[in-house]
SEMARLO-443580 format. One record per residue (C-alpha): residue number from 0; residue in one letter; chain; x, y, z. Coordinates in Angstrom, 1 decimal, decimal comma. Layout:
<pt i="NUM" aa="A" ch="A" X="X" Y="Y" Z="Z"/>
...
This chain:
<pt i="0" aa="X" ch="A" X="166,3" Y="-154,3" Z="-91,0"/>
<pt i="1" aa="X" ch="A" X="163,8" Y="-156,9" Z="-89,8"/>
<pt i="2" aa="X" ch="A" X="162,2" Y="-159,0" Z="-92,6"/>
<pt i="3" aa="X" ch="A" X="158,9" Y="-157,7" Z="-93,8"/>
<pt i="4" aa="X" ch="A" X="155,9" Y="-159,7" Z="-92,8"/>
<pt i="5" aa="X" ch="A" X="154,0" Y="-161,3" Z="-95,6"/>
<pt i="6" aa="X" ch="A" X="150,5" Y="-160,1" Z="-96,0"/>
<pt i="7" aa="X" ch="A" X="147,8" Y="-162,7" Z="-95,4"/>
<pt i="8" aa="X" ch="A" X="146,1" Y="-163,9" Z="-98,5"/>
<pt i="9" aa="X" ch="A" X="142,4" Y="-163,8" Z="-98,5"/>
<pt i="10" aa="X" ch="A" X="140,9" Y="-167,1" Z="-99,6"/>
<pt i="11" aa="X" ch="A" X="137,8" Y="-167,2" Z="-101,8"/>
<pt i="12" aa="X" ch="A" X="135,7" Y="-170,3" Z="-101,3"/>
<pt i="13" aa="X" ch="A" X="134,1" Y="-171,7" Z="-104,4"/>
<pt i="14" aa="X" ch="A" X="130,7" Y="-173,3" Z="-104,5"/>
<pt i="15" aa="X" ch="A" X="130,5" Y="-176,4" Z="-106,5"/>
<pt i="16" aa="X" ch="A" X="127,3" Y="-177,7" Z="-107,9"/>
<pt i="17" aa="X" ch="A" X="126,6" Y="-180,0" Z="-105,0"/>
<pt i="18" aa="X" ch="A" X="127,0" Y="-177,1" Z="-102,5"/>
<pt i="19" aa="X" ch="A" X="124,9" Y="-174,8" Z="-104,6"/>
<pt i="20" aa="X" ch="A" X="122,1" Y="-177,4" Z="-104,7"/>
<pt i="21" aa="X" ch="A" X="122,3" Y="-177,9" Z="-100,9"/>
<pt i="22" aa="X" ch="A" X="122,1" Y="-174,2" Z="-100,2"/>
<pt i="23" aa="X" ch="A" X="119,1" Y="-173,9" Z="-102,5"/>
<pt i="24" aa="X" ch="A" X="117,4" Y="-176,9" Z="-100,8"/>
<pt i="25" aa="X" ch="A" X="118,0" Y="-175,5" Z="-97,4"/>
<pt i="26" aa="X" ch="A" X="116,3" Y="-172,2" Z="-98,5"/>
<pt i="27" aa="X" ch="A" X="119,2" Y="-170,0" Z="-97,5"/>
<pt i="28" aa="X" ch="A" X="118,9" Y="-166,3" Z="-98,0"/>
<pt i="29" aa="X" ch="A" X="120,1" Y="-165,2" Z="-101,5"/>
<pt i="30" aa="X" ch="A" X="122,6" Y="-162,7" Z="-100,0"/>
<pt i="31" aa="X" ch="A" X="123,8" Y="-165,2" Z="-97,4"/>
<pt i="32" aa="X" ch="A" X="124,5" Y="-167,7" Z="-100,1"/>
<pt i="33" aa="X" ch="A" X="126,3" Y="-165,4" Z="-102,6"/>
<pt i="34" aa="X" ch="A" X="128,0" Y="-163,0" Z="-100,2"/>
<pt i="35" aa="X" ch="A" X="129,0" Y="-165,2" Z="-97,3"/>
<pt i="36" aa="X" ch="A" X="127,9" Y="-165,9" Z="-93,8"/>
<pt i="37" aa="X" ch="A" X="125,6" Y="-163,3" Z="-92,5"/>
<pt i="38" aa="X" ch="A" X="125,0" Y="-161,9" Z="-96,0"/>
<pt i="39" aa="X" ch="A" X="127,8" Y="-159,3" Z="-95,7"/>
<pt i="40" aa="X" ch="A" X="129,0" Y="-157,7" Z="-98,8"/>
<pt i="41" aa="X" ch="A" X="132,7" Y="-157,7" Z="-99,7"/>
<pt i="42" aa="X" ch="A" X="134,4" Y="-154,5" Z="-98,7"/>
<pt i="43" aa="X" ch="A" X="134,3" Y="-151,8" Z="-101,3"/>
<pt i="44" aa="X" ch="A" X="137,6" Y="-150,6" Z="-102,9"/>
<pt i="45" aa="X" ch="A" X="138,4" Y="-147,0" Z="-102,2"/>
<pt i="46" aa="X" ch="A" X="137,8" Y="-145,0" Z="-105,3"/>
<pt i="47" aa="X" ch="A" X="140,8" Y="-143,3" Z="-106,8"/>
<pt i="48" aa="X" ch="A" X="140,9" Y="-139,5" Z="-106,5"/>
<pt i="49" aa="X" ch="A" X="142,5" Y="-136,9" Z="-108,7"/>
<pt i="50" aa="X" ch="A" X="143,3" Y="-133,4" Z="-107,6"/>
<pt i="51" aa="X" ch="A" X="142,0" Y="-130,7" Z="-110,0"/>
<pt i="52" aa="X" ch="A" X="142,1" Y="-127,1" Z="-108,9"/>
<pt i="53" aa="X" ch="A" X="142,5" Y="-128,2" Z="-105,3"/>
<pt i="54" aa="X" ch="A" X="139,2" Y="-130,1" Z="-105,5"/>
<pt i="55" aa="X" ch="A" X="138,9" Y="-133,8" Z="-105,0"/>
<pt i="56" aa="X" ch="A" X="136,6" Y="-135,4" Z="-107,6"/>
<pt i="57" aa="X" ch="A" X="135,9" Y="-139,0" Z="-107,1"/>
<pt i="58" aa="X" ch="A" X="135,9" Y="-141,2" Z="-110,2"/>
<pt i="59" aa="X" ch="A" X="133,3" Y="-143,8" Z="-109,4"/>
<pt i="60" aa="X" ch="A" X="133,8" Y="-147,1" Z="-111,1"/>
<pt i="61" aa="X" ch="A" X="130,7" Y="-148,7" Z="-109,6"/>
<pt i="62" aa="X" ch="A" X="128,8" Y="-150,8" Z="-112,1"/>
<pt i="63" aa="X" ch="A" X="125,0" Y="-150,9" Z="-112,3"/>
<pt i="64" aa="X" ch="A" X="125,1" Y="-154,3" Z="-110,5"/>
<pt i="65" aa="X" ch="A" X="127,2" Y="-152,9" Z="-107,6"/>
<pt i="66" aa="X" ch="A" X="124,7" Y="-150,0" Z="-107,2"/>
<pt i="67" aa="X" ch="A" X="121,8" Y="-152,4" Z="-107,1"/>
<pt i="68" aa="X" ch="A" X="123,4" Y="-154,7" Z="-104,6"/>
<pt i="69" aa="X" ch="A" X="124,4" Y="-151,7" Z="-102,4"/>
<pt i="70" aa="X" ch="A" X="120,7" Y="-150,7" Z="-102,3"/>
<pt i="71" aa="X" ch="A" X="119,5" Y="-154,3" Z="-102,0"/>
<pt i="72" aa="X" ch="A" X="117,0" Y="-153,6" Z="-99,2"/>
<pt i="73" aa="X" ch="A" X="115,1" Y="-151,1" Z="-101,3"/>
<pt i="74" aa="X" ch="A" X="115,5" Y="-153,0" Z="-104,6"/>
<pt i="75" aa="X" ch="A" X="113,2" Y="-155,9" Z="-105,7"/>
<pt i="76" aa="X" ch="A" X="114,6" Y="-159,3" Z="-106,6"/>
<pt i="77" aa="X" ch="A" X="113,2" Y="-158,9" Z="-110,1"/>
<pt i="78" aa="X" ch="A" X="115,4" Y="-155,8" Z="-110,7"/>
<pt i="79" aa="X" ch="A" X="118,4" Y="-157,7" Z="-109,3"/>
<pt i="80" aa="X" ch="A" X="117,8" Y="-160,7" Z="-111,7"/>
<pt i="81" aa="X" ch="A" X="117,5" Y="-158,3" Z="-114,6"/>
<pt i="82" aa="X" ch="A" X="120,8" Y="-156,6" Z="-113,7"/>
<pt i="83" aa="X" ch="A" X="122,6" Y="-159,9" Z="-113,2"/>
<pt i="84" aa="X" ch="A" X="121,5" Y="-160,9" Z="-116,7"/>
<pt i="85" aa="X" ch="A" X="123,2" Y="-157,9" Z="-118,3"/>
<pt i="86" aa="X" ch="A" X="126,3" Y="-157,8" Z="-116,0"/>
<pt i="87" aa="X" ch="A" X="129,8" Y="-158,8" Z="-117,2"/>
<pt i="88" aa="X" ch="A" X="131,9" Y="-161,5" Z="-115,7"/>
<pt i="89" aa="X" ch="A" X="134,1" Y="-158,9" Z="-114,1"/>
<pt i="90" aa="X" ch="A" X="131,2" Y="-157,2" Z="-112,5"/>
<pt i="91" aa="X" ch="A" X="129,8" Y="-160,4" Z="-111,2"/>
<pt i="92" aa="X" ch="A" X="133,1" Y="-161,6" Z="-109,8"/>
<pt i="93" aa="X" ch="A" X="133,5" Y="-158,2" Z="-108,0"/>
<pt i="94" aa="X" ch="A" X="130,1" Y="-158,3" Z="-106,4"/>
<pt i="95" aa="X" ch="A" X="129,9" Y="-162,1" Z="-105,7"/>
<pt i="96" aa="X" ch="A" X="133,4" Y="-163,4" Z="-105,1"/>
<pt i="97" aa="X" ch="A" X="132,2" Y="-166,5" Z="-103,4"/>
<pt i="98" aa="X" ch="A" X="130,4" Y="-167,6" Z="-106,5"/>
<pt i="99" aa="X" ch="A" X="132,6" Y="-166,3" Z="-109,3"/>
<pt i="100" aa="X" ch="A" X="136,1" Y="-167,5" Z="-108,5"/>
<pt i="101" aa="X" ch="A" X="137,2" Y="-168,1" Z="-112,1"/>
<pt i="102" aa="X" ch="A" X="137,1" Y="-171,9" Z="-111,8"/>
<pt i="103" aa="X" ch="A" X="133,6" Y="-172,2" Z="-113,2"/>
<pt i="104" aa="X" ch="A" X="132,2" Y="-170,7" Z="-116,4"/>
<pt i="105" aa="X" ch="A" X="130,4" Y="-167,4" Z="-116,0"/>
<pt i="106" aa="X" ch="A" X="127,3" Y="-168,6" Z="-117,8"/>
<pt i="107" aa="X" ch="A" X="126,7" Y="-171,5" Z="-115,4"/>
<pt i="108" aa="X" ch="A" X="127,2" Y="-169,4" Z="-112,4"/>
<pt i="109" aa="X" ch="A" X="125,1" Y="-166,6" Z="-113,7"/>
<pt i="110" aa="X" ch="A" X="122,2" Y="-169,0" Z="-114,3"/>
<pt i="111" aa="X" ch="A" X="122,5" Y="-170,4" Z="-110,8"/>
<pt i="112" aa="X" ch="A" X="122,7" Y="-166,9" Z="-109,3"/>
<pt i="113" aa="X" ch="A" X="119,5" Y="-165,8" Z="-111,1"/>
<pt i="114" aa="X" ch="A" X="117,8" Y="-169,0" Z="-109,8"/>
<pt i="115" aa="X" ch="A" X="118,7" Y="-168,1" Z="-106,2"/>
<pt i="116" aa="X" ch="A" X="117,0" Y="-164,7" Z="-106,5"/>
<pt i="117" aa="X" ch="A" X="114,1" Y="-166,0" Z="-108,5"/>
<pt i="118" aa="X" ch="A" X="113,5" Y="-168,6" Z="-105,8"/>
<pt i="119" aa="X" ch="A" X="113,0" Y="-165,8" Z="-103,2"/>
<pt i="120" aa="X" ch="A" X="110,6" Y="-164,1" Z="-105,6"/>
<pt i="121" aa="X" ch="A" X="108,2" Y="-167,1" Z="-105,6"/>
<pt i="122" aa="X" ch="A" X="105,6" Y="-167,3" Z="-102,9"/>
<pt i="123" aa="X" ch="A" X="106,2" Y="-169,6" Z="-100,0"/>
<pt i="124" aa="X" ch="A" X="104,8" Y="-173,1" Z="-100,4"/>
<pt i="125" aa="X" ch="A" X="101,8" Y="-173,9" Z="-98,3"/>
<pt i="126" aa="X" ch="A" X="102,2" Y="-176,8" Z="-96,0"/>
<pt i="127" aa="X" ch="A" X="99,9" Y="-179,7" Z="-97,0"/>
<pt i="128" aa="X" ch="A" X="97,4" Y="-180,7" Z="-94,4"/>
<pt i="129" aa="X" ch="A" X="97,8" Y="-184,1" Z="-92,9"/>
<pt i="130" aa="X" ch="A" X="94,9" Y="-186,5" Z="-92,1"/>
<pt i="131" aa="X" ch="A" X="95,0" Y="-187,7" Z="-88,5"/>
<pt i="132" aa="X" ch="A" X="94,4" Y="-191,4" Z="-87,7"/>
<pt i="133" aa="X" ch="A" X="91,3" Y="-190,4" Z="-85,6"/>
<pt i="134" aa="X" ch="A" X="89,9" Y="-188,7" Z="-88,7"/>
<pt i="135" aa="X" ch="A" X="90,4" Y="-191,7" Z="-90,9"/>
<pt i="136" aa="X" ch="A" X="88,9" Y="-194,0" Z="-88,3"/>
<pt i="137" aa="X" ch="A" X="85,8" Y="-191,8" Z="-88,1"/>
<pt i="138" aa="X" ch="A" X="85,6" Y="-191,7" Z="-91,9"/>
<pt i="139" aa="X" ch="A" X="85,5" Y="-195,5" Z="-91,9"/>
<pt i="140" aa="X" ch="A" X="82,6" Y="-195,4" Z="-89,4"/>
<pt i="141" aa="X" ch="A" X="80,7" Y="-192,9" Z="-91,6"/>
<pt i="142" aa="X" ch="A" X="81,2" Y="-195,0" Z="-94,6"/>
<pt i="143" aa="X" ch="A" X="78,8" Y="-197,7" Z="-93,2"/>
<pt i="144" aa="X" ch="A" X="75,2" Y="-197,0" Z="-92,4"/>
<pt i="145" aa="X" ch="A" X="73,1" Y="-199,7" Z="-90,8"/>
<pt i="146" aa="X" ch="A" X="69,7" Y="-200,5" Z="-92,2"/>
<pt i="147" aa="X" ch="A" X="66,9" Y="-201,5" Z="-89,8"/>
<pt i="148" aa="X" ch="A" X="65,3" Y="-204,0" Z="-92,1"/>
<pt i="149" aa="X" ch="A" X="66,8" Y="-206,5" Z="-94,5"/>
<pt i="150" aa="X" ch="A" X="63,8" Y="-206,5" Z="-96,7"/>
<pt i="151" aa="X" ch="A" X="60,4" Y="-204,7" Z="-96,4"/>
<pt i="152" aa="X" ch="A" X="59,8" Y="-204,3" Z="-92,6"/>
<pt i="153" aa="X" ch="A" X="61,6" Y="-207,5" Z="-91,6"/>
<pt i="154" aa="X" ch="A" X="64,6" Y="-207,3" Z="-89,5"/>
<pt i="155" aa="X" ch="A" X="65,6" Y="-210,8" Z="-90,5"/>
<pt i="156" aa="X" ch="A" X="64,2" Y="-213,2" Z="-93,1"/>
<pt i="157" aa="X" ch="A" X="64,5" Y="-216,7" Z="-94,4"/>
<pt i="158" aa="X" ch="A" X="64,4" Y="-218,3" Z="-97,9"/>
<pt i="159" aa="X" ch="A" X="64,3" Y="-221,9" Z="-99,0"/>
<pt i="160" aa="X" ch="A" X="66,1" Y="-223,0" Z="-102,2"/>
<pt i="161" aa="X" ch="A" X="64,7" Y="-226,4" Z="-103,1"/>
<pt i="162" aa="X" ch="A" X="67,0" Y="-228,9" Z="-104,9"/>
<pt i="163" aa="X" ch="A" X="66,7" Y="-232,5" Z="-106,2"/>
<pt i="164" aa="X" ch="A" X="69,0" Y="-235,4" Z="-105,7"/>
<pt i="165" aa="X" ch="A" X="71,4" Y="-234,0" Z="-108,2"/>
<pt i="166" aa="X" ch="A" X="71,5" Y="-230,7" Z="-106,5"/>
<pt i="167" aa="X" ch="A" X="69,6" Y="-228,9" Z="-109,2"/>
<pt i="168" aa="X" ch="A" X="67,0" Y="-226,2" Z="-108,3"/>
<pt i="169" aa="X" ch="A" X="63,5" Y="-227,6" Z="-108,5"/>
<pt i="170" aa="X" ch="A" X="60,0" Y="-226,7" Z="-107,2"/>
<pt i="171" aa="X" ch="A" X="59,1" Y="-227,8" Z="-103,7"/>
<pt i="172" aa="X" ch="A" X="56,9" Y="-230,9" Z="-104,6"/>
<pt i="173" aa="X" ch="A" X="59,8" Y="-232,5" Z="-106,5"/>
<pt i="174" aa="X" ch="A" X="62,5" Y="-231,6" Z="-104,0"/>
<pt i="175" aa="X" ch="A" X="64,5" Y="-233,9" Z="-101,7"/>
<pt i="176" aa="X" ch="A" X="65,7" Y="-231,2" Z="-99,4"/>
<pt i="177" aa="X" ch="A" X="66,6" Y="-227,5" Z="-99,5"/>
<pt i="178" aa="X" ch="A" X="69,1" Y="-224,8" Z="-98,6"/>
<pt i="179" aa="X" ch="A" X="67,9" Y="-222,7" Z="-95,7"/>
<pt i="180" aa="X" ch="A" X="69,1" Y="-219,2" Z="-96,4"/>
<pt i="181" aa="X" ch="A" X="68,8" Y="-216,6" Z="-93,6"/>
<pt i="182" aa="X" ch="A" X="69,6" Y="-212,9" Z="-94,0"/>
<pt i="183" aa="X" ch="A" X="70,6" Y="-211,6" Z="-90,6"/>
<pt i="184" aa="X" ch="A" X="71,7" Y="-208,0" Z="-91,2"/>
<pt i="185" aa="X" ch="A" X="71,9" Y="-205,3" Z="-93,9"/>
<pt i="186" aa="X" ch="A" X="73,8" Y="-202,0" Z="-94,3"/>
<pt i="187" aa="X" ch="A" X="74,8" Y="-199,4" Z="-96,9"/>
<pt i="188" aa="X" ch="A" X="78,4" Y="-198,7" Z="-97,9"/>
<pt i="189" aa="X" ch="A" X="79,2" Y="-195,2" Z="-99,3"/>
<pt i="190" aa="X" ch="A" X="81,6" Y="-195,9" Z="-102,2"/>
<pt i="191" aa="X" ch="A" X="82,5" Y="-192,3" Z="-102,7"/>
<pt i="192" aa="X" ch="A" X="84,0" Y="-191,7" Z="-99,3"/>
<pt i="193" aa="X" ch="A" X="87,4" Y="-191,4" Z="-100,9"/>
<pt i="194" aa="X" ch="A" X="86,4" Y="-187,8" Z="-101,8"/>
<pt i="195" aa="X" ch="A" X="86,8" Y="-186,9" Z="-98,2"/>
<pt i="196" aa="X" ch="A" X="90,1" Y="-188,7" Z="-97,9"/>
<pt i="197" aa="X" ch="A" X="91,6" Y="-186,7" Z="-100,9"/>
<pt i="198" aa="X" ch="A" X="90,0" Y="-183,3" Z="-100,7"/>
<pt i="199" aa="X" ch="A" X="92,0" Y="-181,1" Z="-98,2"/>
<pt i="200" aa="X" ch="A" X="89,0" Y="-178,8" Z="-97,5"/>
<pt i="201" aa="X" ch="A" X="87,4" Y="-181,7" Z="-95,5"/>
<pt i="202" aa="X" ch="A" X="90,6" Y="-182,9" Z="-93,7"/>
<pt i="203" aa="X" ch="A" X="90,0" Y="-183,4" Z="-90,0"/>
<pt i="204" aa="X" ch="A" X="86,5" Y="-181,8" Z="-90,2"/>
<pt i="205" aa="X" ch="A" X="84,0" Y="-184,5" Z="-89,5"/>
<pt i="206" aa="X" ch="A" X="81,1" Y="-182,1" Z="-88,7"/>
<pt i="207" aa="X" ch="A" X="81,5" Y="-180,6" Z="-92,2"/>
<pt i="208" aa="X" ch="A" X="81,4" Y="-184,1" Z="-93,8"/>
<pt i="209" aa="X" ch="A" X="78,3" Y="-185,1" Z="-91,9"/>
<pt i="210" aa="X" ch="A" X="76,6" Y="-181,9" Z="-93,0"/>
<pt i="211" aa="X" ch="A" X="77,6" Y="-182,5" Z="-96,6"/>
<pt i="212" aa="X" ch="A" X="76,2" Y="-186,0" Z="-96,5"/>
<pt i="213" aa="X" ch="A" X="73,0" Y="-184,8" Z="-94,9"/>
<pt i="214" aa="X" ch="A" X="72,5" Y="-181,9" Z="-97,5"/>
<pt i="215" aa="X" ch="A" X="73,3" Y="-184,1" Z="-100,5"/>
<pt i="216" aa="X" ch="A" X="72,3" Y="-187,6" Z="-99,8"/>
<pt i="217" aa="X" ch="A" X="71,9" Y="-188,6" Z="-103,5"/>
<pt i="218" aa="X" ch="A" X="75,2" Y="-187,1" Z="-104,5"/>
<pt i="219" aa="X" ch="A" X="77,3" Y="-190,1" Z="-103,3"/>
<pt i="220" aa="X" ch="A" X="76,8" Y="-193,6" Z="-104,5"/>
<pt i="221" aa="X" ch="A" X="76,0" Y="-196,4" Z="-102,0"/>
<pt i="222" aa="X" ch="A" X="76,1" Y="-200,1" Z="-102,2"/>
<pt i="223" aa="X" ch="A" X="73,6" Y="-202,3" Z="-100,3"/>
<pt i="224" aa="X" ch="A" X="75,1" Y="-205,2" Z="-98,4"/>
<pt i="225" aa="X" ch="A" X="73,4" Y="-208,2" Z="-96,8"/>
<pt i="226" aa="X" ch="A" X="75,1" Y="-210,7" Z="-94,5"/>
<pt i="227" aa="X" ch="A" X="73,6" Y="-214,1" Z="-94,1"/>
<pt i="228" aa="X" ch="A" X="74,0" Y="-217,8" Z="-93,3"/>
<pt i="229" aa="X" ch="A" X="73,2" Y="-220,9" Z="-95,3"/>
<pt i="230" aa="X" ch="A" X="72,7" Y="-224,5" Z="-94,2"/>
<pt i="231" aa="X" ch="A" X="71,5" Y="-227,7" Z="-95,9"/>
<pt i="232" aa="X" ch="A" X="68,2" Y="-229,3" Z="-94,8"/>
<pt i="233" aa="X" ch="A" X="67,6" Y="-232,9" Z="-95,9"/>
<pt i="234" aa="X" ch="A" X="63,9" Y="-233,5" Z="-95,4"/>
<pt i="235" aa="X" ch="A" X="63,3" Y="-232,4" Z="-91,8"/>
<pt i="236" aa="X" ch="A" X="66,9" Y="-233,1" Z="-90,8"/>
<pt i="237" aa="X" ch="A" X="69,3" Y="-230,1" Z="-90,6"/>
<pt i="238" aa="X" ch="A" X="72,8" Y="-231,1" Z="-91,6"/>
<pt i="239" aa="X" ch="A" X="75,2" Y="-229,4" Z="-89,3"/>
<pt i="240" aa="X" ch="A" X="78,5" Y="-230,7" Z="-90,8"/>
<pt i="241" aa="X" ch="A" X="80,9" Y="-227,8" Z="-91,8"/>
<pt i="242" aa="X" ch="A" X="80,8" Y="-228,8" Z="-95,5"/>
<pt i="243" aa="X" ch="A" X="77,0" Y="-228,2" Z="-95,6"/>
<pt i="244" aa="X" ch="A" X="76,8" Y="-224,8" Z="-93,9"/>
<pt i="245" aa="X" ch="A" X="78,5" Y="-221,4" Z="-94,3"/>
<pt i="246" aa="X" ch="A" X="78,3" Y="-217,6" Z="-94,2"/>
<pt i="247" aa="X" ch="A" X="78,1" Y="-215,2" Z="-97,1"/>
<pt i="248" aa="X" ch="A" X="78,0" Y="-211,4" Z="-98,0"/>
<pt i="249" aa="X" ch="A" X="75,8" Y="-210,2" Z="-100,9"/>
<pt i="250" aa="X" ch="A" X="76,7" Y="-206,8" Z="-102,3"/>
<pt i="251" aa="X" ch="A" X="74,4" Y="-204,9" Z="-104,7"/>
<pt i="252" aa="X" ch="A" X="76,3" Y="-202,3" Z="-106,6"/>
<pt i="253" aa="X" ch="A" X="73,6" Y="-199,8" Z="-107,5"/>
<pt i="254" aa="X" ch="A" X="76,0" Y="-197,4" Z="-109,3"/>
<pt i="255" aa="X" ch="A" X="77,3" Y="-200,2" Z="-111,6"/>
<pt i="256" aa="X" ch="A" X="74,2" Y="-201,3" Z="-113,6"/>
<pt i="257" aa="X" ch="A" X="72,9" Y="-203,3" Z="-110,6"/>
<pt i="258" aa="X" ch="A" X="75,8" Y="-205,7" Z="-110,6"/>
<pt i="259" aa="X" ch="A" X="75,8" Y="-208,2" Z="-107,6"/>
<pt i="260" aa="X" ch="A" X="78,4" Y="-210,4" Z="-106,1"/>
<pt i="261" aa="X" ch="A" X="78,6" Y="-212,9" Z="-103,3"/>
<pt i="262" aa="X" ch="A" X="81,7" Y="-213,6" Z="-101,2"/>
<pt i="263" aa="X" ch="A" X="82,2" Y="-215,9" Z="-98,2"/>
<pt i="264" aa="X" ch="A" X="82,5" Y="-219,5" Z="-97,3"/>
<pt i="265" aa="X" ch="A" X="79,6" Y="-221,2" Z="-99,1"/>
<pt i="266" aa="X" ch="A" X="79,1" Y="-225,0" Z="-99,5"/>
<pt i="267" aa="X" ch="A" X="80,6" Y="-226,3" Z="-102,7"/>
<pt i="268" aa="X" ch="A" X="77,3" Y="-227,8" Z="-103,9"/>
<pt i="269" aa="X" ch="A" X="75,5" Y="-224,5" Z="-103,6"/>
<pt i="270" aa="X" ch="A" X="78,4" Y="-222,5" Z="-105,1"/>
<pt i="271" aa="X" ch="A" X="78,6" Y="-224,8" Z="-108,1"/>
<pt i="272" aa="X" ch="A" X="74,9" Y="-225,1" Z="-108,8"/>
<pt i="273" aa="X" ch="A" X="74,1" Y="-224,9" Z="-112,5"/>
<pt i="274" aa="X" ch="A" X="77,7" Y="-225,6" Z="-113,5"/>
<pt i="275" aa="X" ch="A" X="76,6" Y="-228,5" Z="-115,7"/>
<pt i="276" aa="X" ch="A" X="74,3" Y="-226,1" Z="-117,6"/>
<pt i="277" aa="X" ch="A" X="77,1" Y="-223,6" Z="-118,2"/>
<pt i="278" aa="X" ch="A" X="76,4" Y="-221,3" Z="-115,2"/>
<pt i="279" aa="X" ch="A" X="79,3" Y="-219,7" Z="-113,4"/>
<pt i="280" aa="X" ch="A" X="80,1" Y="-219,9" Z="-109,7"/>
<pt i="281" aa="X" ch="A" X="77,4" Y="-218,4" Z="-107,4"/>
<pt i="282" aa="X" ch="A" X="75,3" Y="-217,6" Z="-110,5"/>
<pt i="283" aa="X" ch="A" X="72,2" Y="-219,7" Z="-109,5"/>
<pt i="284" aa="X" ch="A" X="72,6" Y="-218,5" Z="-105,9"/>
<pt i="285" aa="X" ch="A" X="72,8" Y="-214,9" Z="-107,0"/>
<pt i="286" aa="X" ch="A" X="69,8" Y="-215,1" Z="-109,2"/>
<pt i="287" aa="X" ch="A" X="67,7" Y="-216,7" Z="-106,5"/>
<pt i="288" aa="X" ch="A" X="68,6" Y="-214,0" Z="-103,9"/>
<pt i="289" aa="X" ch="A" X="68,0" Y="-211,2" Z="-106,4"/>
<pt i="290" aa="X" ch="A" X="64,6" Y="-212,6" Z="-107,3"/>
<pt i="291" aa="X" ch="A" X="63,7" Y="-212,7" Z="-103,6"/>
<pt i="292" aa="X" ch="A" X="65,0" Y="-209,3" Z="-102,9"/>
<pt i="293" aa="X" ch="A" X="63,5" Y="-207,8" Z="-106,1"/>
<pt i="294" aa="X" ch="A" X="66,8" Y="-206,5" Z="-107,4"/>
<pt i="295" aa="X" ch="A" X="67,6" Y="-205,7" Z="-111,0"/>
<pt i="296" aa="X" ch="A" X="71,0" Y="-207,2" Z="-111,5"/>
<pt i="297" aa="X" ch="A" X="73,8" Y="-208,5" Z="-113,6"/>
<pt i="298" aa="X" ch="A" X="75,7" Y="-211,5" Z="-112,2"/>
<pt i="299" aa="X" ch="A" X="79,2" Y="-210,9" Z="-111,2"/>
<pt i="300" aa="X" ch="A" X="80,4" Y="-214,0" Z="-113,0"/>
<pt i="301" aa="X" ch="A" X="80,9" Y="-213,9" Z="-116,7"/>
């Protein structure tokens, strides 16, 4: 007689922890993950039958889990998770052979299996909106508002800070020259524009932001900024050397107790005025400008 052909062995593929995590991360269907490609269930075993009075009576060995899985399209994931919790290792291995191959403990696999179905129960994550470059560029423009006048009804203005030979501030009759300070422009900076960069309801909706700023002008804090130039004048002679002239930016923080600060390239003698009397950098210059602009302030230097 010809030798009998050996039956092909069915190979069950186990899922290690790395594969499980990968499948979860890729958002695969729960049944596709635990039952195989396409989500097909393993073939059911034919139930044994016993003949009694010429009547075949099927003895069904189906567990509660097998029944739930068989009716998976009409069963909620919550019910499946609850049934998995109470199922035995044998029932789990019968229904989910790809997961329960006997190599891993039943408790670990059971927890992972419940997590798969619970993941499908959770609502899908909403994609976060992204801010376009054009939107951020327009926000930057909205942040700055030009002021027509630098002070009062003057579009530009000049001040003279008189000094003696030692560079100390004095009255005009006792001076031997002065610093000619000119304010050439002024604008406001909205310091709360970060709200529109962080709140998704405003993303990429410039008209909505403009309307919000128009309806609530006092809701958002604004700094006042002046840009100016300074040059040393000795008697009637203007000193044009680089060390005796410069540009500066004065910022008045209205939302921070009237704090002021000066930045820019300012001549050293003007920057260090009052240092011998214990004043900090720019302090005399700041006090002079705040007095002229009628600002209540606290100097930025300690």
